[in-house]
mmCIF file of the N, C-alpha and C atoms, coordinates in Angstrom:
data_MODEL
# 
_entry.id   MODEL 
# 
loop_
_atom_site.group_PDB 
_atom_site.id 
_atom_site.type_symbol 
_atom_site.label_atom_id 
_atom_site.label_alt_id 
_atom_site.label_comp_id 
_atom_site.label_asym_id 
_atom_site.label_entity_id 
_atom_site.label_seq_id 
_atom_site.pdbx_PDB_ins_code 
_atom_site.Cartn_x 
_atom_site.Cartn_y 
_atom_site.Cartn_z 
_atom_site.occupancy 
_atom_site.B_iso_or_equiv 
_atom_site.pdbx_formal_charge 
_atom_site.auth_seq_id 
_atom_site.auth_comp_id 
_atom_site.auth_asym_id 
_atom_site.auth_atom_id 
_atom_site.pdbx_PDB_model_num 
ATOM 1   N N  . UNK A 1 1  ? -17.060 7.894  12.537  1.00 0.00 ? 1  UNK A N  1 
ATOM 2   C CA . UNK A 1 1  ? -16.719 7.912  11.118  1.00 0.00 ? 1  UNK A CA 1 
ATOM 3   C C  . UNK A 1 1  ? -14.967 7.456  11.148  1.00 0.00 ? 1  UNK A C  1 
ATOM 4   N N  . UNK A 1 2  ? -15.231 6.131  10.527  1.00 0.00 ? 2  UNK A N  1 
ATOM 5   C CA . UNK A 1 2  ? -13.728 5.134  10.138  1.00 0.00 ? 2  UNK A CA 1 
ATOM 6   C C  . UNK A 1 2  ? -12.971 6.676  8.692   1.00 0.00 ? 2  UNK A C  1 
ATOM 7   N N  . UNK A 1 3  ? -11.477 6.315  8.943   1.00 0.00 ? 3  UNK A N  1 
ATOM 8   C CA . UNK A 1 3  ? -10.750 6.908  8.524   1.00 0.00 ? 3  UNK A CA 1 
ATOM 9   C C  . UNK A 1 3  ? -9.703  6.114  8.034   1.00 0.00 ? 3  UNK A C  1 
ATOM 10  N N  . UNK A 1 4  ? -9.257  6.110  6.803   1.00 0.00 ? 4  UNK A N  1 
ATOM 11  C CA . UNK A 1 4  ? -8.221  5.435  6.359   1.00 0.00 ? 4  UNK A CA 1 
ATOM 12  C C  . UNK A 1 4  ? -7.341  6.421  5.550   1.00 0.00 ? 4  UNK A C  1 
ATOM 13  N N  . UNK A 1 5  ? -5.657  5.798  5.321   1.00 0.00 ? 5  UNK A N  1 
ATOM 14  C CA . UNK A 1 5  ? -5.004  6.309  4.762   1.00 0.00 ? 5  UNK A CA 1 
ATOM 15  C C  . UNK A 1 5  ? -5.311  6.469  3.599   1.00 0.00 ? 5  UNK A C  1 
ATOM 16  N N  . UNK A 1 6  ? -4.692  6.864  2.842   1.00 0.00 ? 6  UNK A N  1 
ATOM 17  C CA . UNK A 1 6  ? -5.162  7.036  1.117   1.00 0.00 ? 6  UNK A CA 1 
ATOM 18  C C  . UNK A 1 6  ? -3.893  6.521  0.687   1.00 0.00 ? 6  UNK A C  1 
ATOM 19  N N  . UNK A 1 7  ? -2.368  6.770  1.107   1.00 0.00 ? 7  UNK A N  1 
ATOM 20  C CA . UNK A 1 7  ? -1.186  6.141  0.406   1.00 0.00 ? 7  UNK A CA 1 
ATOM 21  C C  . UNK A 1 7  ? -0.855  7.332  -0.695  1.00 0.00 ? 7  UNK A C  1 
ATOM 22  N N  . UNK A 1 8  ? -0.098  7.048  -1.611  1.00 0.00 ? 8  UNK A N  1 
ATOM 23  C CA . UNK A 1 8  ? 0.098   8.235  -2.570  1.00 0.00 ? 8  UNK A CA 1 
ATOM 24  C C  . UNK A 1 8  ? -0.757  8.182  -3.170  1.00 0.00 ? 8  UNK A C  1 
ATOM 25  N N  . UNK A 1 9  ? -0.832  9.780  -3.851  1.00 0.00 ? 9  UNK A N  1 
ATOM 26  C CA . UNK A 1 9  ? -2.268  9.525  -4.784  1.00 0.00 ? 9  UNK A CA 1 
ATOM 27  C C  . UNK A 1 9  ? -1.613  9.577  -6.131  1.00 0.00 ? 9  UNK A C  1 
ATOM 28  N N  . UNK A 1 10 ? -2.386  8.958  -7.241  1.00 0.00 ? 10 UNK A N  1 
ATOM 29  C CA . UNK A 1 10 ? -1.945  8.690  -8.798  1.00 0.00 ? 10 UNK A CA 1 
ATOM 30  C C  . UNK A 1 10 ? -3.088  9.621  -8.974  1.00 0.00 ? 10 UNK A C  1 
ATOM 31  N N  . UNK A 1 11 ? -2.954  10.645 -9.869  1.00 0.00 ? 11 UNK A N  1 
ATOM 32  C CA . UNK A 1 11 ? -4.452  11.065 -10.944 1.00 0.00 ? 11 UNK A CA 1 
ATOM 33  C C  . UNK A 1 11 ? -3.803  11.051 -12.144 1.00 0.00 ? 11 UNK A C  1 
ATOM 34  N N  . UNK A 1 12 ? -4.922  10.949 -12.895 1.00 0.00 ? 12 UNK A N  1 
ATOM 35  C CA . UNK A 1 12 ? -4.499  10.737 -14.686 1.00 0.00 ? 12 UNK A CA 1 
ATOM 36  C C  . UNK A 1 12 ? -4.518  11.959 -14.825 1.00 0.00 ? 12 UNK A C  1 
ATOM 37  N N  . UNK A 1 13 ? -3.557  12.686 -16.005 1.00 0.00 ? 13 UNK A N  1 
ATOM 38  C CA . UNK A 1 13 ? -2.938  13.736 -16.375 1.00 0.00 ? 13 UNK A CA 1 
ATOM 39  C C  . UNK A 1 13 ? -4.966  14.187 -16.928 1.00 0.00 ? 13 UNK A C  1 
ATOM 40  N N  . UNK A 1 14 ? -5.384  13.637 -17.480 1.00 0.00 ? 14 UNK A N  1 
ATOM 41  C CA . UNK A 1 14 ? -7.061  14.194 -18.026 1.00 0.00 ? 14 UNK A CA 1 
ATOM 42  C C  . UNK A 1 14 ? -7.834  14.278 -16.668 1.00 0.00 ? 14 UNK A C  1 
ATOM 43  N N  . UNK A 1 15 ? -7.524  13.788 -16.018 1.00 0.00 ? 15 UNK A N  1 
ATOM 44  C CA . UNK A 1 15 ? -8.549  14.292 -15.036 1.00 0.00 ? 15 UNK A CA 1 
ATOM 45  C C  . UNK A 1 15 ? -7.877  15.816 -14.239 1.00 0.00 ? 15 UNK A C  1 
ATOM 46  N N  . UNK A 1 16 ? -6.573  15.625 -13.890 1.00 0.00 ? 16 UNK A N  1 
ATOM 47  C CA . UNK A 1 16 ? -5.928  16.726 -13.162 1.00 0.00 ? 16 UNK A CA 1 
ATOM 48  C C  . UNK A 1 16 ? -6.197  18.358 -14.435 1.00 0.00 ? 16 UNK A C  1 
ATOM 49  N N  . UNK A 1 17 ? -6.430  18.043 -16.039 1.00 0.00 ? 17 UNK A N  1 
ATOM 50  C CA . UNK A 1 17 ? -7.249  18.893 -16.571 1.00 0.00 ? 17 UNK A CA 1 
ATOM 51  C C  . UNK A 1 17 ? -8.535  19.415 -16.801 1.00 0.00 ? 17 UNK A C  1 
ATOM 52  N N  . UNK A 1 18 ? -9.564  18.039 -16.060 1.00 0.00 ? 18 UNK A N  1 
ATOM 53  C CA . UNK A 1 18 ? -10.892 18.367 -16.330 1.00 0.00 ? 18 UNK A CA 1 
ATOM 54  C C  . UNK A 1 18 ? -11.395 18.522 -15.178 1.00 0.00 ? 18 UNK A C  1 
ATOM 55  N N  . UNK A 1 19 ? -11.164 18.856 -13.838 1.00 0.00 ? 19 UNK A N  1 
ATOM 56  C CA . UNK A 1 19 ? -11.245 18.457 -12.256 1.00 0.00 ? 19 UNK A CA 1 
ATOM 57  C C  . UNK A 1 19 ? -10.323 19.965 -11.283 1.00 0.00 ? 19 UNK A C  1 
ATOM 58  N N  . UNK A 1 20 ? -11.078 20.971 -11.051 1.00 0.00 ? 20 UNK A N  1 
ATOM 59  C CA . UNK A 1 20 ? -9.681  21.692 -9.986  1.00 0.00 ? 20 UNK A CA 1 
ATOM 60  C C  . UNK A 1 20 ? -9.408  20.906 -8.706  1.00 0.00 ? 20 UNK A C  1 
ATOM 61  N N  . UNK A 1 21 ? -8.641  21.671 -8.019  1.00 0.00 ? 21 UNK A N  1 
ATOM 62  C CA . UNK A 1 21 ? -7.953  20.710 -7.216  1.00 0.00 ? 21 UNK A CA 1 
ATOM 63  C C  . UNK A 1 21 ? -9.033  21.172 -5.870  1.00 0.00 ? 21 UNK A C  1 
ATOM 64  N N  . UNK A 1 22 ? -9.966  22.337 -5.981  1.00 0.00 ? 22 UNK A N  1 
ATOM 65  C CA . UNK A 1 22 ? -10.856 22.438 -4.942  1.00 0.00 ? 22 UNK A CA 1 
ATOM 66  C C  . UNK A 1 22 ? -12.239 20.958 -5.053  1.00 0.00 ? 22 UNK A C  1 
ATOM 67  N N  . UNK A 1 23 ? -12.599 20.399 -6.384  1.00 0.00 ? 23 UNK A N  1 
ATOM 68  C CA . UNK A 1 23 ? -13.285 19.544 -6.343  1.00 0.00 ? 23 UNK A CA 1 
ATOM 69  C C  . UNK A 1 23 ? -12.793 17.515 -5.775  1.00 0.00 ? 23 UNK A C  1 
ATOM 70  N N  . UNK A 1 24 ? -11.402 17.711 -6.427  1.00 0.00 ? 24 UNK A N  1 
ATOM 71  C CA . UNK A 1 24 ? -10.543 16.933 -6.074  1.00 0.00 ? 24 UNK A CA 1 
ATOM 72  C C  . UNK A 1 24 ? -10.714 16.310 -5.270  1.00 0.00 ? 24 UNK A C  1 
ATOM 73  N N  . UNK A 1 25 ? -10.261 17.502 -3.823  1.00 0.00 ? 25 UNK A N  1 
ATOM 74  C CA . UNK A 1 25 ? -10.480 17.627 -2.288  1.00 0.00 ? 25 UNK A CA 1 
ATOM 75  C C  . UNK A 1 25 ? -11.881 16.923 -1.562  1.00 0.00 ? 25 UNK A C  1 
ATOM 76  N N  . UNK A 1 26 ? -12.328 17.979 -2.462  1.00 0.00 ? 26 UNK A N  1 
ATOM 77  C CA . UNK A 1 26 ? -13.429 17.027 -1.903  1.00 0.00 ? 26 UNK A CA 1 
ATOM 78  C C  . UNK A 1 26 ? -13.963 15.900 -1.859  1.00 0.00 ? 26 UNK A C  1 
ATOM 79  N N  . UNK A 1 27 ? -14.008 15.175 -3.378  1.00 0.00 ? 27 UNK A N  1 
ATOM 80  C CA . UNK A 1 27 ? -14.110 14.343 -3.312  1.00 0.00 ? 27 UNK A CA 1 
ATOM 81  C C  . UNK A 1 27 ? -13.124 12.544 -2.376  1.00 0.00 ? 27 UNK A C  1 
ATOM 82  N N  . UNK A 1 28 ? -11.713 13.521 -2.214  1.00 0.00 ? 28 UNK A N  1 
ATOM 83  C CA . UNK A 1 28 ? -11.268 11.889 -1.105  1.00 0.00 ? 28 UNK A CA 1 
ATOM 84  C C  . UNK A 1 28 ? -11.969 12.603 0.070   1.00 0.00 ? 28 UNK A C  1 
ATOM 85  N N  . UNK A 1 29 ? -11.894 13.916 0.517   1.00 0.00 ? 29 UNK A N  1 
ATOM 86  C CA . UNK A 1 29 ? -12.621 13.903 2.228   1.00 0.00 ? 29 UNK A CA 1 
ATOM 87  C C  . UNK A 1 29 ? -13.671 13.113 2.087   1.00 0.00 ? 29 UNK A C  1 
ATOM 88  N N  . UNK A 1 30 ? -14.972 12.694 0.794   1.00 0.00 ? 30 UNK A N  1 
ATOM 89  C CA . UNK A 1 30 ? -15.776 11.690 1.376   1.00 0.00 ? 30 UNK A CA 1 
ATOM 90  C C  . UNK A 1 30 ? -15.058 10.423 0.397   1.00 0.00 ? 30 UNK A C  1 
ATOM 91  N N  . UNK A 1 31 ? -14.615 10.493 -0.016  1.00 0.00 ? 31 UNK A N  1 
ATOM 92  C CA . UNK A 1 31 ? -13.371 8.683  -0.105  1.00 0.00 ? 31 UNK A CA 1 
ATOM 93  C C  . UNK A 1 31 ? -13.505 8.312  1.231   1.00 0.00 ? 31 UNK A C  1 
ATOM 94  N N  . UNK A 1 32 ? -13.135 9.296  2.031   1.00 0.00 ? 32 UNK A N  1 
ATOM 95  C CA . UNK A 1 32 ? -12.256 8.593  2.901   1.00 0.00 ? 32 UNK A CA 1 
ATOM 96  C C  . UNK A 1 32 ? -13.111 8.213  4.113   1.00 0.00 ? 32 UNK A C  1 
ATOM 97  N N  . UNK A 1 33 ? -14.601 9.629  4.171   1.00 0.00 ? 33 UNK A N  1 
ATOM 98  C CA . UNK A 1 33 ? -15.163 9.249  5.266   1.00 0.00 ? 33 UNK A CA 1 
ATOM 99  C C  . UNK A 1 33 ? -16.132 7.956  4.804   1.00 0.00 ? 33 UNK A C  1 
ATOM 100 N N  . UNK A 1 34 ? -16.599 7.502  3.898   1.00 0.00 ? 34 UNK A N  1 
ATOM 101 C CA . UNK A 1 34 ? -17.322 6.448  3.491   1.00 0.00 ? 34 UNK A CA 1 
ATOM 102 C C  . UNK A 1 34 ? -16.816 5.331  3.161   1.00 0.00 ? 34 UNK A C  1 
ATOM 103 N N  . UNK A 1 35 ? -15.057 5.111  3.827   1.00 0.00 ? 35 UNK A N  1 
ATOM 104 C CA . UNK A 1 35 ? -14.455 3.723  3.296   1.00 0.00 ? 35 UNK A CA 1 
ATOM 105 C C  . UNK A 1 35 ? -14.343 2.790  4.602   1.00 0.00 ? 35 UNK A C  1 
ATOM 106 N N  . UNK A 1 36 ? -14.238 1.475  4.183   1.00 0.00 ? 36 UNK A N  1 
ATOM 107 C CA . UNK A 1 36 ? -14.876 0.915  5.179   1.00 0.00 ? 36 UNK A CA 1 
ATOM 108 C C  . UNK A 1 36 ? -12.931 0.544  5.524   1.00 0.00 ? 36 UNK A C  1 
ATOM 109 N N  . UNK A 1 37 ? -13.163 0.116  6.368   1.00 0.00 ? 37 UNK A N  1 
ATOM 110 C CA . UNK A 1 37 ? -11.103 -0.575 7.267   1.00 0.00 ? 37 UNK A CA 1 
ATOM 111 C C  . UNK A 1 37 ? -11.168 -1.831 6.564   1.00 0.00 ? 37 UNK A C  1 
ATOM 112 N N  . UNK A 1 38 ? -11.295 -2.235 5.778   1.00 0.00 ? 38 UNK A N  1 
ATOM 113 C CA . UNK A 1 38 ? -11.328 -3.695 4.535   1.00 0.00 ? 38 UNK A CA 1 
ATOM 114 C C  . UNK A 1 38 ? -11.046 -3.622 3.490   1.00 0.00 ? 38 UNK A C  1 
ATOM 115 N N  . UNK A 1 39 ? -10.064 -4.660 2.696   1.00 0.00 ? 39 UNK A N  1 
ATOM 116 C CA . UNK A 1 39 ? -10.337 -4.193 1.004   1.00 0.00 ? 39 UNK A CA 1 
ATOM 117 C C  . UNK A 1 39 ? -10.075 -2.875 0.748   1.00 0.00 ? 39 UNK A C  1 
ATOM 118 N N  . UNK A 1 40 ? -10.266 -2.961 -0.734  1.00 0.00 ? 40 UNK A N  1 
ATOM 119 C CA . UNK A 1 40 ? -9.959  -1.523 -0.966  1.00 0.00 ? 40 UNK A CA 1 
ATOM 120 C C  . UNK A 1 40 ? -10.922 -0.922 -1.380  1.00 0.00 ? 40 UNK A C  1 
ATOM 121 N N  . UNK A 1 41 ? -10.771 0.251  -2.040  1.00 0.00 ? 41 UNK A N  1 
ATOM 122 C CA . UNK A 1 41 ? -11.952 1.312  -1.179  1.00 0.00 ? 41 UNK A CA 1 
ATOM 123 C C  . UNK A 1 41 ? -12.048 2.001  -2.569  1.00 0.00 ? 41 UNK A C  1 
ATOM 124 N N  . UNK A 1 42 ? -13.251 2.121  -3.152  1.00 0.00 ? 42 UNK A N  1 
ATOM 125 C CA . UNK A 1 42 ? -14.066 2.598  -4.428  1.00 0.00 ? 42 UNK A CA 1 
ATOM 126 C C  . UNK A 1 42 ? -15.174 3.688  -4.350  1.00 0.00 ? 42 UNK A C  1 
ATOM 127 N N  . UNK A 1 43 ? -14.734 5.138  -5.229  1.00 0.00 ? 43 UNK A N  1 
ATOM 128 C CA . UNK A 1 43 ? -15.963 5.857  -4.800  1.00 0.00 ? 43 UNK A CA 1 
ATOM 129 C C  . UNK A 1 43 ? -15.822 6.673  -6.550  1.00 0.00 ? 43 UNK A C  1 
ATOM 130 N N  . UNK A 1 44 ? -17.437 7.256  -6.216  1.00 0.00 ? 44 UNK A N  1 
ATOM 131 C CA . UNK A 1 44 ? -17.377 6.986  -7.994  1.00 0.00 ? 44 UNK A CA 1 
ATOM 132 C C  . UNK A 1 44 ? -17.678 9.027  -7.357  1.00 0.00 ? 44 UNK A C  1 
ATOM 133 N N  . UNK A 1 45 ? -17.579 9.814  -8.457  1.00 0.00 ? 45 UNK A N  1 
ATOM 134 C CA . UNK A 1 45 ? -17.137 11.353 -8.455  1.00 0.00 ? 45 UNK A CA 1 
ATOM 135 C C  . UNK A 1 45 ? -18.620 11.916 -9.234  1.00 0.00 ? 45 UNK A C  1 
ATOM 136 N N  . UNK A 1 46 ? -18.457 13.054 -9.419  1.00 0.00 ? 46 UNK A N  1 
ATOM 137 C CA . UNK A 1 46 ? -18.623 13.924 -10.022 1.00 0.00 ? 46 UNK A CA 1 
ATOM 138 C C  . UNK A 1 46 ? -18.538 15.453 -10.054 1.00 0.00 ? 46 UNK A C  1 
ATOM 139 N N  . UNK A 1 47 ? -17.724 16.334 -11.224 1.00 0.00 ? 47 UNK A N  1 
ATOM 140 C CA . UNK A 1 47 ? -17.722 18.123 -11.119 1.00 0.00 ? 47 UNK A CA 1 
ATOM 141 C C  . UNK A 1 47 ? -18.205 18.162 -13.039 1.00 0.00 ? 47 UNK A C  1 
ATOM 142 N N  . UNK A 1 48 ? -19.413 18.856 -12.192 1.00 0.00 ? 48 UNK A N  1 
ATOM 143 C CA . UNK A 1 48 ? -20.235 19.444 -13.479 1.00 0.00 ? 48 UNK A CA 1 
ATOM 144 C C  . UNK A 1 48 ? -20.052 17.890 -13.877 1.00 0.00 ? 48 UNK A C  1 
ATOM 145 N N  . UNK A 1 49 ? -20.700 17.461 -15.360 1.00 0.00 ? 49 UNK A N  1 
ATOM 146 C CA . UNK A 1 49 ? -20.770 16.395 -16.393 1.00 0.00 ? 49 UNK A CA 1 
ATOM 147 C C  . UNK A 1 49 ? -19.532 15.442 -16.840 1.00 0.00 ? 49 UNK A C  1 
ATOM 148 N N  . UNK A 1 50 ? -18.537 15.996 -15.409 1.00 0.00 ? 50 UNK A N  1 
ATOM 149 C CA . UNK A 1 50 ? -16.954 14.712 -15.536 1.00 0.00 ? 50 UNK A CA 1 
ATOM 150 C C  . UNK A 1 50 ? -17.351 13.785 -14.214 1.00 0.00 ? 50 UNK A C  1 
ATOM 151 N N  . UNK A 1 51 ? -17.544 12.813 -14.883 1.00 0.00 ? 51 UNK A N  1 
ATOM 152 C CA . UNK A 1 51 ? -17.421 11.433 -13.810 1.00 0.00 ? 51 UNK A CA 1 
ATOM 153 C C  . UNK A 1 51 ? -15.845 11.369 -13.604 1.00 0.00 ? 51 UNK A C  1 
ATOM 154 N N  . UNK A 1 52 ? -15.084 10.973 -12.037 1.00 0.00 ? 52 UNK A N  1 
ATOM 155 C CA . UNK A 1 52 ? -14.079 10.181 -11.984 1.00 0.00 ? 52 UNK A CA 1 
ATOM 156 C C  . UNK A 1 52 ? -14.189 9.176  -11.007 1.00 0.00 ? 52 UNK A C  1 
ATOM 157 N N  . UNK A 1 53 ? -13.353 8.742  -10.317 1.00 0.00 ? 53 UNK A N  1 
ATOM 158 C CA . UNK A 1 53 ? -13.080 7.828  -9.446  1.00 0.00 ? 53 UNK A CA 1 
ATOM 159 C C  . UNK A 1 53 ? -12.247 7.491  -8.563  1.00 0.00 ? 53 UNK A C  1 
ATOM 160 N N  . UNK A 1 54 ? -12.011 7.769  -7.736  1.00 0.00 ? 54 UNK A N  1 
ATOM 161 C CA . UNK A 1 54 ? -11.358 6.928  -6.873  1.00 0.00 ? 54 UNK A CA 1 
ATOM 162 C C  . UNK A 1 54 ? -11.469 5.725  -5.712  1.00 0.00 ? 54 UNK A C  1 
ATOM 163 N N  . UNK A 1 55 ? -9.842  5.317  -6.601  1.00 0.00 ? 55 UNK A N  1 
ATOM 164 C CA . UNK A 1 55 ? -10.155 3.860  -5.816  1.00 0.00 ? 55 UNK A CA 1 
ATOM 165 C C  . UNK A 1 55 ? -7.824  3.925  -4.902  1.00 0.00 ? 55 UNK A C  1 
ATOM 166 N N  . UNK A 1 56 ? -8.673  3.237  -3.689  1.00 0.00 ? 56 UNK A N  1 
ATOM 167 C CA . UNK A 1 56 ? -7.440  2.533  -2.746  1.00 0.00 ? 56 UNK A CA 1 
ATOM 168 C C  . UNK A 1 56 ? -7.087  1.638  -2.812  1.00 0.00 ? 56 UNK A C  1 
ATOM 169 N N  . UNK A 1 57 ? -6.292  1.523  -2.502  1.00 0.00 ? 57 UNK A N  1 
ATOM 170 C CA . UNK A 1 57 ? -5.893  -0.612 -3.000  1.00 0.00 ? 57 UNK A CA 1 
ATOM 171 C C  . UNK A 1 57 ? -5.861  -1.116 -1.204  1.00 0.00 ? 57 UNK A C  1 
ATOM 172 N N  . UNK A 1 58 ? -5.836  -2.114 -0.915  1.00 0.00 ? 58 UNK A N  1 
ATOM 173 C CA . UNK A 1 58 ? -6.210  -3.513 0.316   1.00 0.00 ? 58 UNK A CA 1 
ATOM 174 C C  . UNK A 1 58 ? -5.296  -2.447 1.094   1.00 0.00 ? 58 UNK A C  1 
ATOM 175 N N  . UNK A 1 59 ? -4.207  -2.228 0.872   1.00 0.00 ? 59 UNK A N  1 
ATOM 176 C CA . UNK A 1 59 ? -2.938  -2.397 1.352   1.00 0.00 ? 59 UNK A CA 1 
ATOM 177 C C  . UNK A 1 59 ? -2.778  -0.643 2.176   1.00 0.00 ? 59 UNK A C  1 
ATOM 178 N N  . UNK A 1 60 ? -3.364  0.206  1.512   1.00 0.00 ? 60 UNK A N  1 
ATOM 179 C CA . UNK A 1 60 ? -3.799  1.722  1.479   1.00 0.00 ? 60 UNK A CA 1 
ATOM 180 C C  . UNK A 1 60 ? -2.254  2.653  1.725   1.00 0.00 ? 60 UNK A C  1 
ATOM 181 N N  . UNK A 1 61 ? -1.665  1.516  -0.092  1.00 0.00 ? 61 UNK A N  1 
ATOM 182 C CA . UNK A 1 61 ? -0.334  2.687  -0.729  1.00 0.00 ? 61 UNK A CA 1 
ATOM 183 C C  . UNK A 1 61 ? -0.411  3.493  -1.698  1.00 0.00 ? 61 UNK A C  1 
ATOM 184 N N  . UNK A 1 62 ? -1.663  3.593  -2.691  1.00 0.00 ? 62 UNK A N  1 
ATOM 185 C CA . UNK A 1 62 ? -1.894  4.637  -3.486  1.00 0.00 ? 62 UNK A CA 1 
ATOM 186 C C  . UNK A 1 62 ? -2.970  4.445  -3.766  1.00 0.00 ? 62 UNK A C  1 
ATOM 187 N N  . UNK A 1 63 ? -3.593  5.798  -3.683  1.00 0.00 ? 63 UNK A N  1 
ATOM 188 C CA . UNK A 1 63 ? -4.566  5.830  -4.140  1.00 0.00 ? 63 UNK A CA 1 
ATOM 189 C C  . UNK A 1 63 ? -4.803  6.555  -6.113  1.00 0.00 ? 63 UNK A C  1 
ATOM 190 N N  . UNK A 1 64 ? -6.082  6.213  -6.655  1.00 0.00 ? 64 UNK A N  1 
ATOM 191 C CA . UNK A 1 64 ? -6.140  6.195  -7.610  1.00 0.00 ? 64 UNK A CA 1 
ATOM 192 C C  . UNK A 1 64 ? -6.788  6.864  -8.678  1.00 0.00 ? 64 UNK A C  1 
ATOM 193 N N  . UNK A 1 65 ? -6.817  8.436  -8.839  1.00 0.00 ? 65 UNK A N  1 
ATOM 194 C CA . UNK A 1 65 ? -8.161  9.011  -9.343  1.00 0.00 ? 65 UNK A CA 1 
ATOM 195 C C  . UNK A 1 65 ? -8.159  9.090  -10.840 1.00 0.00 ? 65 UNK A C  1 
ATOM 196 N N  . UNK A 1 66 ? -9.316  8.780  -11.515 1.00 0.00 ? 66 UNK A N  1 
ATOM 197 C CA . UNK A 1 66 ? -8.830  8.794  -12.776 1.00 0.00 ? 66 UNK A CA 1 
ATOM 198 C C  . UNK A 1 66 ? -10.744 9.457  -13.591 1.00 0.00 ? 66 UNK A C  1 
ATOM 199 N N  . UNK A 1 67 ? -11.304 9.495  -14.965 1.00 0.00 ? 67 UNK A N  1 
ATOM 200 C CA . UNK A 1 67 ? -12.549 9.956  -15.741 1.00 0.00 ? 67 UNK A CA 1 
ATOM 201 C C  . UNK A 1 67 ? -12.696 8.824  -16.043 1.00 0.00 ? 67 UNK A C  1 
ATOM 202 N N  . UNK A 1 68 ? -14.115 8.571  -15.972 1.00 0.00 ? 68 UNK A N  1 
ATOM 203 C CA . UNK A 1 68 ? -14.442 7.147  -16.229 1.00 0.00 ? 68 UNK A CA 1 
ATOM 204 C C  . UNK A 1 68 ? -16.033 7.381  -16.624 1.00 0.00 ? 68 UNK A C  1 
# 
């Protein structure tokens, strides 16, 4: 199973208000497990009725988390 670095996590405040930490950690695990080793990585997730996204840049310096 490929593993990637996520770099610094940057979560949108609305995400932090809407999604519990346990759901964020579960999504991060899926994000890392599904990632290709090259290029940016984006995965889509949901918690209840809230859809959210994770995106790690190609250089693996940061991962953004936002509702959308």
